[in-house]
C-alpha positions as CSV (number, residue, x, y, z in Angstrom):
1,X,57.8,12.0,-14.5
2,X,54.3,12.3,-16.3
3,X,52.9,15.8,-14.8
4,X,50.0,15.7,-17.4
5,X,48.4,13.4,-15.2
6,X,45.9,14.4,-12.8
7,X,46.9,12.1,-10.4
8,X,49.9,13.9,-8.7
9,X,49.3,13.3,-4.9
10,X,51.1,14.8,-2.2
11,X,51.0,12.5,0.9
12,X,53.1,12.8,4.3
13,X,52.5,12.1,7.6
14,X,50.8,14.9,10.4
15,X,54.0,14.6,11.8
16,X,56.0,16.2,9.3
17,X,52.8,19.1,8.2
18,X,53.6,20.0,12.6
19,X,57.4,20.1,12.0
20,X,59.4,23.5,12.4
21,X,60.5,24.3,9.0
22,X,60.9,27.5,6.7
23,X,59.8,27.4,2.7
24,X,60.1,30.8,1.7
25,X,60.2,31.0,-1.6
26,X,57.3,29.5,-3.9
27,X,60.1,27.8,-6.3
28,X,61.2,25.8,-3.1
29,X,57.1,24.8,-2.2
30,X,56.5,24.0,-5.7
31,X,59.4,21.7,-6.0
32,X,59.6,20.3,-2.7
33,X,55.9,18.9,-2.9
34,X,56.4,18.0,-6.6
35,X,59.0,15.6,-5.3
36,X,56.7,14.2,-2.6
37,X,54.2,13.7,-5.6
38,X,56.6,11.3,-6.9
39,X,56.8,9.0,-4.4
40,X,54.1,6.3,-4.1
41,X,52.3,4.6,-1.6
42,X,53.8,1.3,-1.7
43,X,57.2,2.6,-2.2
44,X,59.7,0.9,0.5
45,X,62.8,3.1,-0.2
46,X,63.7,6.4,-1.5
47,X,64.5,6.7,-4.6
48,X,66.6,9.3,-7.4
49,X,63.9,11.2,-8.0
50,X,63.7,13.1,-11.6
51,X,61.9,16.7,-12.6
52,X,62.1,17.7,-16.0
53,X,62.9,21.5,-16.2
54,X,59.8,21.5,-18.9
55,X,57.5,19.7,-17.0
56,X,57.8,21.7,-14.1
57,X,57.4,24.9,-16.0
58,X,54.2,23.2,-17.8
59,X,52.8,22.3,-14.8
60,X,53.3,25.7,-12.5
61,X,52.6,27.8,-15.4
62,X,56.5,29.3,-15.3
63,X,58.0,31.1,-18.0
64,X,61.2,29.5,-19.2
65,X,63.4,32.4,-19.0
66,X,64.2,32.1,-15.5
67,X,63.2,28.6,-14.5
68,X,66.8,26.8,-14.5
69,X,67.7,29.9,-12.3
70,X,64.6,29.4,-9.9
71,X,65.5,25.3,-10.3
72,X,68.8,25.4,-9.0
73,X,68.0,28.0,-6.4
74,X,65.0,26.4,-5.1
75,X,67.2,23.1,-4.7
76,X,69.9,24.5,-3.3
77,X,68.0,25.9,-0.4
78,X,65.5,23.0,0.1
79,X,68.9,20.8,0.8
80,X,70.1,23.3,3.1
81,X,66.7,23.8,5.1
82,X,65.8,22.4,8.7
83,X,63.4,20.4,9.7
84,X,62.7,20.2,13.9
85,X,60.0,17.7,15.2
86,X,59.5,17.7,18.6
87,X,57.6,14.9,20.4
88,X,57.4,16.1,24.2
89,X,61.0,15.9,25.1
90,X,62.6,14.5,22.4
91,X,63.5,16.1,19.2
92,X,64.6,15.6,15.5
93,X,66.4,17.8,13.3
94,X,67.6,16.7,9.9
95,X,67.5,18.7,6.1
96,X,65.4,18.2,3.0
97,X,67.2,16.4,0.5
98,X,70.6,14.7,0.6
99,X,71.8,15.6,-2.9
100,X,70.2,17.8,-5.6
101,X,72.2,17.9,-9.2
102,X,71.6,18.9,-12.5
103,X,73.5,18.3,-15.3
104,X,73.6,20.5,-18.1
105,X,71.7,19.8,-21.8
106,X,69.9,16.7,-19.2
107,X,66.7,19.2,-18.7
108,X,66.0,17.2,-15.4
109,X,67.0,18.0,-11.7
110,X,67.9,14.5,-10.1
111,X,67.8,14.8,-6.1
112,X,66.7,12.6,-3.2
113,X,65.2,12.9,0.4
114,X,67.4,12.7,3.5
115,X,67.0,9.2,4.7
116,X,65.8,10.3,8.1
117,X,62.5,11.6,6.3
118,X,61.7,7.9,5.7
119,X,59.3,6.8,8.2
120,X,57.3,11.0,7.4
121,X,57.0,10.1,4.0
122,X,57.0,6.2,3.0
123,X,54.7,3.2,4.1
124,X,52.1,6.1,5.6
125,X,48.6,3.9,6.7
126,X,47.7,6.5,9.7
127,X,47.8,9.4,10.5
128,X,48.8,11.1,7.3
129,X,47.9,13.8,4.8
130,X,46.9,13.8,1.0
131,X,46.0,16.6,-1.6
132,X,46.3,16.7,-5.1
133,X,49.1,18.9,-6.3
134,X,47.2,20.6,-8.5
135,X,45.2,22.3,-6.1
136,X,48.7,24.4,-5.2
137,X,49.7,25.0,-8.3
138,X,47.8,28.8,-8.1
139,X,50.0,29.5,-4.5
140,X,51.8,32.2,-4.7
141,X,54.2,32.0,-1.3
142,X,55.6,29.2,0.2
143,X,53.9,30.2,3.3
144,X,50.5,30.1,1.9
145,X,51.3,26.4,0.6
146,X,52.2,25.4,4.8
147,X,49.2,27.1,5.9
148,X,46.9,25.3,3.1
149,X,48.4,22.0,4.7
150,X,48.5,22.5,8.2
151,X,44.4,23.1,7.5
152,X,44.0,20.3,5.1
153,X,45.7,17.8,8.3
154,X,42.2,19.5,10.1
155,X,39.4,18.8,7.3
156,X,38.6,15.5,9.0
157,X,37.2,17.6,11.8
158,X,34.3,19.2,9.4
159,X,30.9,18.9,10.0
160,X,28.5,18.3,7.6
161,X,28.3,21.7,6.0
162,X,32.2,21.3,5.3
163,X,33.4,23.7,7.9
164,X,36.1,23.5,10.8
165,X,38.0,25.2,13.2
166,X,41.6,25.5,13.8
167,X,43.3,28.0,15.9
168,X,47.0,29.5,16.2
169,X,48.8,30.9,18.6
170,X,51.1,34.0,17.4
171,X,54.0,32.2,18.5
172,X,53.0,28.7,17.6
173,X,52.2,29.7,14.1
174,X,55.6,31.6,13.8
175,X,57.7,28.6,14.8
176,X,55.5,26.0,12.9
177,X,56.4,28.4,9.4
178,X,59.8,28.7,10.4
179,X,59.7,32.8,10.9
180,X,62.5,34.3,13.1
181,X,62.1,36.6,15.6
182,X,63.4,39.5,13.7
183,X,61.4,38.9,10.6
184,X,58.0,40.6,10.4
185,X,58.4,41.9,14.0
186,X,55.2,43.8,13.9
187,X,52.2,41.6,13.7
188,X,50.6,43.9,10.9
189,X,53.7,42.8,8.7
190,X,53.1,39.1,9.2
């Protein structure tokens, strides 16, 4: 993966952006978006994606001391995270990754997306949102990345001055961000 390119673009369906899922750590958010950025618009199927540990550290400005640990924790967490998409009375639940692997000395982590995510990440022709990965480099939490995407999805509604409005009901936002009712019990903590 060439992380020096400015052309790394995160592209995902609006249904996936509006799905309920939790990405708590910044490492999870960065790894997941860097993986999505490797998908080409004309890809017809998922591949095994590789991210160099040194490339990841350089792109996001992470120190090398903790990078292996951060990537391992992030990949394992993404492997377990549930994505929940509801369409009317129908619903769909899956995880992000079908596998994640790091071989000592390789310098790379290899992962593959869960096959059920194909309609949400591959062959997107309409109702999708995209942005340059570099836009989220300086974000400091998984929640800030999610909020950015939820707002980016609405950017097309902007007026001539670039302003638009999107409001969330408190419980709706908690659901979208995958925040359990026992977490941040008080609004001031949220």
